C-alpha positions in Angstrom: 23.0 -7.8 25.3 20.2 -7.2 23.2 20.5 -7.6 19.6 18.8 -4.2 17.7 15.5 -4.8 16.2 15.0 -3.2 13.0 11.1 -3.2 12.6 10.7 -2.7 8.1 7.1 -1.6 6.5 6.2 -3.0 3.3 4.2 0.7 2.4 2.2 0.0 -0.5 0.4 -3.0 1.5 -0.8 -0.9 3.7 -1.4 1.9 1.4 -3.5 -0.1 -0.8 -5.1 -1.8 2.4 -6.3 1.8 3.3 -7.6 2.7 0.0 -9.6 -0.2 -0.2 -10.6 -0.1 3.7 -11.5 3.4 3.9 -14.7 6.0 2.4 -13.4 8.8 -0.2 -11.8 11.7 2.4 -10.5 14.9 0.6 -8.2 17.9 2.0 -9.6 21.3 2.1 -8.1 21.8 -1.2 -9.7 18.8 -2.7 -7.1 15.8 -2.4 -8.1 12.7 -2.1 -6.6 11.4 1.3 -8.5 7.8 2.2 -5.5 5.9 1.7 -3.2 8.6 2.8 -5.5 8.5 6.2 -5.7 5.0 6.2 -1.6 4.8 6.1 -1.0 7.3 8.9 -3.1 5.9 11.3 -1.6 2.0 10.6 1.7 4.3 11.4 0.3 5.7 14.3 -1.0 2.7 16.2 2.5 0.5 15.4 4.7 3.2 17.2 2.2 3.2 19.8 1.8 -0.5 20.5 5.6 -1.4 19.6 7.5 1.9 20.3 10.3 0.9 17.6 13.6 2.4 18.3 14.4 1.4 14.7 11.8 1.7 12.0 12.3 1.9 8.3 9.2 2.5 5.3 10.3 1.0 1.7 8.2 2.1 -1.0 8.2 1.2 -5.0 9.5 4.0 -6.7 6.8 3.4 -9.7 4.8 0.5 -10.9 7.1 -0.8 -12.8 10.5 -2.6 -11.9 13.2 -4.4 -14.2 10.5 -7.4 -13.7 8.4 -6.4 -16.3 11.3 -5.8 -18.7 11.4 -9.8 -17.9 7.3 -10.4 -17.9 5.6 -7.7 -18.8 2.6 -9.2 -17.3 4.4 -8.5 -13.9 1.2 -6.9 -12.0 -0.1 -5.7 -15.0 -3.3 -4.6 -13.1 -0.9 -2.4 -10.7 0.4 -0.1 -13.3 -2.4 2.2 -13.6 -3.5 2.1 -10.0 -7.2 4.2 -9.5 -7.2 7.9 -10.3 -7.6 9.0 -6.4 -5.2 6.7 -5.7 -2.2 7.6 -7.5 -1.6 10.7 -6.2 -1.9 10.0 -2.7 1.2 7.6 -2.4 3.7 10.9 -2.8 1.2 12.0 0.2 2.3 9.0 2.1 5.6 9.0 1.7 5.9 12.3 2.6 3.6 11.5 5.7 6.4 9.0 6.8 9.4 11.3 6.0 7.1 14.0 8.4 6.9 11.3 11.1 10.9 10.7 11.3 10.4 7.5 9.8 14.0 6.4 7.7 12.3 6.0 3.9 13.4 4.5 1.2 12.9 3.8 -2.5 15.2 2.9 -5.5 14.2 3.3 -9.4 14.0 0.1 -10.9 13.3 -1.6 -8.0 10.5 -2.9 -5.9 10.0 -2.6 -2.4 10.3 -6.2 -1.8 14.2 -5.6 -3.1 14.7 -2.7 -0.7 14.0 -5.1 2.5 15.6 -7.7 1.4 18.5 -5.5 1.3 18.0 -3.9 4.3 17.3 -7.3 6.4 20.4 -8.5 5.0 22.5 -5.6 6.0 21.3 -5.4 9.3 21.3 -9.4 9.8 24.8 -8.3 8.8 25.6 -6.4 11.6 24.3 -8.7 14.3 20.7 -7.2 14.4 17.4 -8.6 13.9 14.5 -7.8 11.7 10.5 -7.9 11.6 9.4 -6.8 8.7 6.1 -5.9 8.8 4.1 -7.2 5.3 1.5 -9.7 4.1 3.4 -10.0 1.1 4.0 -14.5 1.2 7.2 -13.6 -1.1 9.2 -12.3 1.7 8.6 -15.5 3.9 11.9 -16.0 1.7 14.0 -13.5 4.1 12.8 -15.8 7.1 15.8 -17.1 8.7 16.3 -20.3 10.8 17.9 -19.0 13.9 14.6 -16.8 14.6 16.4 -13.2 13.9 14.4 -12.3 11.1 10.7 -12.8 11.1 7.4 -11.8 9.1 4.5 -9.8 10.6 0.9 -9.6 9.3 -0.2 -6.6 11.0 -4.3 -7.2 9.7 -4.1 -10.7 10.5 -1.8 -10.1 13.5 0.4 -13.2 12.7 4.3 -13.9 12.9 5.3 -16.5 11.0 8.8 -17.7 11.8 11.0 -20.6 9.6 8.8 -23.5 11.5 5.8 -21.0 10.4 6.7 -21.0 7.0 6.8 -24.4 6.2 3.3 -25.2 8.6 1.4 -22.5 6.0 3.6 -23.6 2.6 4.8 -27.0 3.2 8.0 -25.3 1.8 11.5 -24.1 4.0 11.8 -20.0 4.0 14.8 -20.6 1.2 12.2 -22.9 -1.4 9.8 -19.6 -1.0 11.0 -18.4 -4.5 10.7 -22.4 -5.9 7.4 -22.6 -4.8 6.2 -19.7 -6.4 8.0 -20.6 -9.8 5.3 -23.6 -9.7 2.5 -22.8 -7.9 2.4 -18.7 -9.1 0.8 -15.8 -7.1 -2.7 -14.6 -8.2 -1.5 -11.1 -6.1 1.7 -10.7 -8.5 0.0 -12.2 -11.1 2.2 -14.7 -12.2 1.1 -17.8 -13.2 3.5 -20.6 -12.4 3.5 -24.2 -13.9 -0.4 -24.9 -15.4 -1.9 -27.7 -13.1 0.2 -27.5 -10.2 -1.1 -25.7 -7.4 0.1 -25.3 -3.8 0.0 -28.4 -2.2 1.9 -29.9 -5.6 4.3 -27.3 -5.7 5.2 -28.2 -1.7 4.9 -32.1 -2.7 7.5 -31.5 -5.1 10.2 -29.3 -3.2 9.7 -31.9 -0.2 11.0 -34.5 -2.7 13.5 -33.2 -4.6 14.5 -29.9 -2.8 14.9 -27.0 -5.9 13.8 -27.2 -9.2 17.0 -27.5 -10.8 17.4 -31.0 -9.1 13.8 -32.3 -10.3 14.9 -35.3 -12.7 13.5 -35.6 -16.2 12.9 -39.4 -15.5 8.9 -39.9 -14.9 10.0 -42.8 -12.8 11.6 -41.0 -10.5 8.2 -38.4 -9.9 6.8 -41.8 -8.7 8.6 -40.8 -4.9 6.6 -37.4 -4.6 3.8 -37.9 -2.2 0.7 -36.5 -3.9 -1.8 -38.4 -5.7 -0.9 -38.4 -9.5 2.8 -37.2 -9.6 3.7 -38.9 -12.7 1.2 -36.0 -14.5 3.1 -33.8 -11.7 6.3 -34.2 -13.7 4.6 -33.8 -17.0 3.7 -30.8 -16.2 6.9 -29.7 -14.6 9.1 -30.8 -17.9 6.7 -29.5 -20.5 7.0 -25.8 -18.7 10.4 -26.1 -16.9 11.0 -22.6 -18.5 7.9 -21.0 -17.5 8.7 -22.7 -13.7 12.4 -20.9 -13.5 11.4 -17.4 -15.3 9.0 -17.5 -12.4 11.4 -18.1 -9.9 13.4 -15.4 -11.4 10.9 -13.5 -10.6 9.7 -14.2 -7.2 13.1 -14.0 -6.2 14.0 -10.4 -4.0 17.0 -8.8 -4.9 19.6 -8.9 -1.9 22.3 -6.2 -3.1 20.2 -3.4 -4.3 23.3 -0.7 -4.8 21.7 2.1 -3.4 21.2 0.5 -0.1 25.1 -0.8 0.3 26.5 1.1 2.9 23.9 1.2 5.2 23.8 0.8 8.4 21.4 0.1 11.6 22.2 3.6 12.8 20.7 4.8 9.6 17.2 3.3 10.5 16.5 4.9 14.0 13.2 6.3 15.0 13.2 9.8 16.3 10.5 10.7 16.2 7.9 13.3 14.4 9.4 16.4 13.0 6.9 19.6 14.5 7.3 21.7 11.7 6.8 19.5 8.9 4.1 17.2 10.7 2.5 21.0 11.1 2.8 22.2 7.6 1.3 18.7 6.2 -1.3 18.0 8.5 -2.8 21.3 8.1 -2.5 21.1 4.6 -4.6 17.8 4.2 -6.8 19.4 7.4 -5.9 16.4 9.7 -6.0 18.5 13.2 -7.1 15.7 15.3 -4.6 13.4 14.2 -1.7 15.1 15.6 -3.0 14.1 19.2 -2.0 10.5 18.5 1.8 11.6 18.0 3.7 10.3 21.0 7.3 10.5 20.0 8.9 14.0 18.7 12.0 14.6 17.4 
């Protein structure tokens, strides 16, 4: 008997991608719509190609989360999105709901945390998960048994646990430690000065986790990296920052608002005719309706 497979969209990744890929568009009433239009097309194409029985969209509830309380500079460039993008987030949420997709956003948490919590819920029930995102943070959710995978829609690449090791040089469970050391320019996490991706992977391959990194520089000589003592010096000097960045890069797997969600709650039932009709009329998207193949 095949397992239920839940497809989870990291919505803001594709909203931002659409915004920066398409020329400006506006509804008959003057609302900017380019990001929403691109997001709609992304969802419709995915539904057409994959025909998912279970499909979810996760959204950031706001530009900030509990991580900004820990590190105010976290994703600082996103705190004030472009003026013509800001109103489109709500349109995208309404759009996904009108398409019949279960949608989730929770105050003070990021979409990554919702994705992590839903992934764990689905796996606990015996299902499988495909996370649709290009966010490297989410590689930590990939499981060794293959029941959870990460799909980069734009690049058409699928990562399993071995794929994570080939790409980053670490195992999925080491991704937070890896980002704590190497940082993440996308999320504006600085990491440890002077330790890049190769240095981070080498240190983790030698010692396993940040807690196990030795105090003795002599022990760092075993790290398969050019200048291992210098690597150790940099870590020991900025140890606190490494742990702080790891905390920021670690997804929350138990968002309280999602504690009772089951696989059946994530069923994709098809687009809602009245809601789609009203929304698309307001946005001036008459032709795109012909691309909807599944109706509730």
